[in-house]
C-alpha positions as CSV (number, residue, x, y, z in Angstrom):
1,M,149.3,101.4,127.7
2,R,146.1,100.2,126.1
3,H,146.0,98.9,122.5
4,F,143.1,97.6,120.4
5,L,144.3,94.6,118.4
6,E,141.1,92.5,118.9
7,I,137.7,92.9,120.5
8,D,138.7,91.1,123.7
9,D,141.2,93.9,124.4
10,L,138.0,95.5,125.9
11,D,135.9,93.8,128.6
12,A,132.1,94.0,128.4
13,V,131.8,97.2,130.4
14,E,134.5,98.9,128.3
15,L,132.9,97.7,125.1
16,A,129.6,99.3,126.1
17,E,131.5,102.5,127.0
18,V,133.1,102.7,123.5
19,L,129.7,102.3,121.9
20,D,128.3,105.0,124.1
21,L,131.2,107.3,123.2
22,A,130.6,106.6,119.5
23,T,127.2,108.2,119.8
24,L,128.4,111.3,121.7
25,E,127.4,114.5,120.0
26,G,129.9,117.3,119.9
27,P,132.8,115.1,121.1
28,P,135.8,116.8,122.8
29,K,138.7,117.7,120.6
30,V,141.1,115.4,122.3
31,L,143.3,115.3,119.2
32,A,143.7,119.0,118.8
33,G,147.2,119.7,117.4
34,R,148.0,116.0,117.3
35,G,148.4,113.4,114.6
36,V,147.2,109.8,114.0
37,S,149.3,107.7,111.6
38,L,147.3,105.3,109.4
39,L,149.6,102.7,107.9
40,F,147.9,100.7,105.1
41,E,149.6,97.6,103.7
42,K,146.1,96.7,102.2
43,P,144.0,99.4,100.6
44,S,140.4,100.1,101.7
45,A,137.9,102.8,101.0
46,R,135.8,102.5,104.2
47,T,138.7,102.0,106.6
48,R,140.6,104.9,105.3
49,H,137.7,107.4,105.0
50,S,136.1,106.4,108.3
51,S,139.4,106.5,110.2
52,E,140.5,109.8,108.7
53,M,137.1,111.5,109.4
54,A,137.1,110.2,113.0
55,V,140.4,111.8,113.6
56,V,139.3,115.1,112.1
57,Q,136.1,115.1,114.2
58,L,138.3,114.9,117.3
59,G,140.4,117.8,116.1
60,G,143.4,115.8,114.9
61,H,145.4,115.4,111.7
62,P,145.3,112.0,110.1
63,V,148.4,110.9,108.0
64,Y,147.7,108.1,105.6
65,F,150.6,106.2,104.0
66,A,151.1,102.9,102.2
67,G,153.2,100.0,103.4
68,S,155.4,100.4,100.4
69,E,156.5,103.8,101.6
70,V,158.2,102.4,104.7
71,G,159.0,98.8,103.7
72,L,158.4,97.1,107.0
73,D,161.3,94.7,107.8
74,V,162.8,95.6,104.4
75,R,163.9,99.2,104.7
76,E,163.4,99.4,108.4
77,S,162.2,97.0,111.2
78,V,158.6,97.2,112.4
79,E,159.9,98.2,115.8
80,D,161.9,101.1,114.5
81,V,159.1,102.3,112.3
82,T,156.8,102.3,115.3
83,R,159.3,104.3,117.4
84,T,159.6,106.9,114.7
85,L,155.9,107.3,114.2
86,A,155.4,107.7,117.9
87,Q,157.5,110.9,117.8
88,Y,154.8,112.6,115.7
89,H,151.5,110.8,116.5
90,A,149.2,110.2,119.5
91,V,147.8,106.9,118.1
92,L,149.2,104.5,115.5
93,G,146.6,102.7,113.2
94,A,147.7,99.9,110.9
95,R,145.9,97.8,108.3
96,V,148.2,94.8,107.6
97,F,148.4,91.4,106.1
98,D,150.1,89.7,109.1
99,H,148.5,90.1,112.6
100,G,152.0,89.7,114.0
101,V,152.9,93.2,112.7
102,V,150.4,94.9,115.0
103,E,151.4,92.7,117.9
104,R,155.0,93.8,117.4
105,M,154.0,97.4,117.1
106,A,152.1,97.2,120.4
107,A,155.0,95.4,122.1
108,V,157.2,98.5,121.6
109,G,154.9,100.3,124.0
110,V,155.4,103.9,122.8
111,A,151.8,104.8,121.6
112,P,148.4,103.1,121.5
113,V,148.1,100.8,118.4
114,V,144.8,100.2,116.7
115,N,144.4,97.2,114.4
116,L,142.5,98.5,111.3
117,L,142.5,94.9,109.9
118,S,144.8,91.9,109.9
119,D,144.6,88.4,108.6
120,R,143.3,87.3,112.0
121,A,141.0,90.1,113.1
122,H,138.8,93.0,112.1
123,P,137.9,94.5,115.5
124,C,137.0,98.0,114.2
125,Q,134.4,96.4,111.9
126,A,133.0,94.5,114.8
127,L,132.5,97.7,116.8
128,A,130.5,99.2,113.9
129,D,128.5,96.0,113.7
130,L,127.5,96.2,117.4
131,L,126.7,99.8,117.1
132,T,124.4,99.2,114.1
133,I,122.6,96.3,115.8
134,R,122.1,98.3,119.0
135,Q,120.7,101.3,117.1
136,S,118.5,99.1,114.9
137,L,117.1,96.7,117.5
138,G,117.3,98.8,120.6
139,G,119.8,96.5,122.4
140,L,122.3,93.6,122.1
141,E,121.6,91.3,125.0
142,G,119.7,88.2,124.0
143,R,119.8,88.8,120.2
144,T,120.8,86.1,117.7
145,V,123.1,86.8,114.8
146,A,123.5,84.5,111.8
147,Y,126.7,84.8,109.9
148,V,126.6,83.0,106.6
149,G,129.7,82.5,104.5
150,D,133.5,82.2,104.9
151,A,134.6,82.1,108.6
152,N,137.2,84.8,108.0
153,N,138.7,87.6,110.1
154,V,135.4,89.5,110.2
155,A,133.6,86.4,111.5
156,R,136.3,85.8,114.2
157,S,136.0,89.3,115.6
158,L,132.2,89.2,115.3
159,A,132.2,86.0,117.4
160,I,134.1,87.6,120.2
161,A,132.0,90.8,120.0
162,A,128.8,88.8,120.2
163,A,129.9,86.9,123.2
164,R,131.1,90.1,124.9
165,S,127.7,91.7,124.4
166,G,125.4,88.8,125.3
167,M,124.4,87.8,121.8
168,A,124.2,84.3,120.4
169,L,126.1,83.7,117.1
170,R,125.4,81.0,114.5
171,V,128.0,80.5,111.7
172,A,127.1,78.6,108.6
173,S,129.9,77.7,106.2
174,P,130.8,75.1,103.6
175,E,132.8,72.2,104.9
176,G,136.5,73.3,105.1
177,Y,135.6,77.0,105.3
178,G,134.5,77.2,108.9
179,F,136.6,78.1,111.9
180,E,139.8,76.2,112.2
181,P,140.8,74.4,115.4
182,A,143.2,77.2,116.4
183,D,140.4,79.7,115.8
184,L,138.0,77.8,118.0
185,A,140.6,77.5,120.8
186,R,141.2,81.2,120.6
187,L,137.4,81.9,120.7
188,D,136.8,79.5,123.5
189,A,139.5,81.3,125.6
190,T,137.4,84.5,125.2
191,G,134.1,82.9,126.1
192,A,132.9,82.9,122.5
193,R,131.2,79.6,121.6
194,P,129.4,80.1,118.3
195,E,127.0,77.5,117.0
196,L,128.7,76.0,113.9
197,L,126.5,74.8,111.0
198,E,126.7,73.9,107.4
199,D,123.0,74.6,106.6
200,P,122.5,78.3,106.0
201,D,118.7,78.0,106.4
202,R,119.1,76.6,109.9
203,A,121.5,79.4,110.8
204,V,119.1,82.1,109.6
205,A,115.9,80.7,111.0
206,G,114.6,83.0,113.7
207,A,117.7,85.1,113.7
208,D,117.5,88.9,114.6
209,V,120.5,89.7,112.4
210,V,121.6,88.1,109.1
211,Y,125.2,88.9,108.2
212,T,127.4,87.9,105.2
213,D,130.7,88.9,103.6
214,T,132.4,88.4,100.3
215,W,133.2,84.9,99.3
216,V,136.6,85.9,98.0
217,S,138.7,88.1,100.2
218,M,141.7,90.2,99.1
219,G,144.6,87.9,98.2
220,Q,142.3,85.0,97.4
221,E,141.5,85.9,93.8
222,E,143.0,82.7,92.4
223,Q,140.4,80.8,94.4
224,T,137.5,82.7,92.9
225,A,136.1,79.9,90.6
226,V,136.3,77.2,93.4
227,R,134.8,79.5,96.1
228,R,132.0,80.7,93.9
229,E,130.8,77.1,93.3
230,L,131.1,76.1,96.9
231,F,129.5,79.2,98.4
232,E,126.7,79.5,95.8
233,P,124.2,77.7,98.1
234,Y,125.0,80.2,100.8
235,R,123.7,83.3,99.0
236,I,121.4,85.6,101.0
237,D,118.4,86.3,98.9
238,G,114.9,87.4,99.8
239,A,113.6,83.9,100.4
240,R,116.4,83.0,102.8
241,L,116.1,86.4,104.6
242,A,112.4,85.7,105.1
243,K,113.3,82.8,107.4
244,A,114.8,85.2,109.9
245,A,112.8,86.7,112.8
246,P,110.2,89.4,112.1
247,G,112.0,92.8,112.0
248,A,115.4,91.1,111.4
249,I,118.1,93.3,109.8
250,F,120.7,92.5,107.2
251,L,124.4,93.4,107.5
252,H,127.4,93.3,105.2
253,C,130.8,94.7,105.9
254,L,131.4,95.6,102.2
255,P,132.5,95.5,99.5
256,A,129.5,93.5,98.3
257,H,129.5,91.4,95.2
258,R,125.9,91.6,94.3
259,G,124.6,88.4,92.8
260,D,127.2,86.3,94.6
261,E,126.8,86.4,98.4
262,V,123.8,88.7,98.4
263,T,121.1,89.7,95.9
264,D,120.0,93.3,95.1
265,D,116.6,92.9,96.7
266,V,118.3,92.2,100.1
267,M,121.0,94.8,99.7
268,D,118.5,97.5,98.8
269,G,115.6,96.1,100.8
270,A,113.8,97.4,104.0
271,A,115.8,95.0,106.2
272,S,119.2,96.3,105.0
273,R,121.3,98.3,107.4
274,V,124.4,98.2,105.2
275,W,124.8,101.9,104.7
276,P,124.3,102.9,108.4
277,Q,126.7,100.1,109.2
278,A,129.3,101.7,106.8
279,R,128.7,105.1,108.4
280,N,129.1,103.6,111.8
281,R,132.7,102.6,111.0
282,M,133.4,106.4,111.4
283,H,131.4,106.7,114.6
284,A,132.9,103.5,116.1
285,A,136.4,104.7,115.3
286,R,135.7,108.0,117.0
287,G,134.4,106.3,120.1
288,L,137.4,104.0,120.3
289,L,139.8,106.9,120.0
290,L,138.0,108.8,122.7
291,F,138.3,105.8,125.0
292,L,142.0,105.2,124.3
293,L,142.9,108.8,124.7
294,A,140.8,109.4,127.8
295,D,142.5,106.5,129.6
296,H,145.9,106.6,128.2
297,G,146.2,109.8,126.1
298,G,148.7,111.9,127.9
299,R,150.4,114.4,125.6
300,R,153.9,113.4,124.6
301,D,156.7,115.9,124.8
């Protein structure tokens, strides 16, 4: 049984297949009469709406519920919740704090599990990123992506996705906010070897894609003042974006804090692909579901 907990659950050929399926017009209703559970320990506008609409477009019925409704490992074990949900649903999606939760769900082996976000990875976002770059630049192979900011779960998944698709990745972060040794070991095992920098201008220079994310992720609110001071030199403004390659595009996984990590002129400028990138969350989710169900989607009795 196939699961999607991180980008390297797909090899390079499979990753390209998912991107192709994401662009399929009039996709088959592989979820007709079937449900997809969407467990959210962490709220999100884009993940919820994109996931629900992807399920609907495949003819299925999405069922959203908050983590507090089941009380993982409080009211019931992760494993028993997984077994219960598999009685009703063809696929189990989960947006969680601890990556170990989705690993435990997958280990039960009763239905495909999709990681909608965890503390270690955001693979569905990376699929949308690749799809947006491919649509905007005509291909992925040989492109250079500059990621400027906190080396968080988005950056980890992006690093693997870039390596899988033949792109170079530069990551510029303040000292102490780059990839940790365990992250680098994990990335190295997948063949991902990003160039690590502290100078954001060096990262952006000549890049085809400039990418940033919020300086303060959910659950880090108490660090806001410290992070804002440290990351202020890493803001993407028009002058910095101008150092990128001609025709470069700007990406942000959202939500954006305008005036912090990015300025209005970049968010709303000609290079911005932020809104197509957000839309592609839905298309990428649909392509992923088609892939999982085509390979491993036999109807359960």
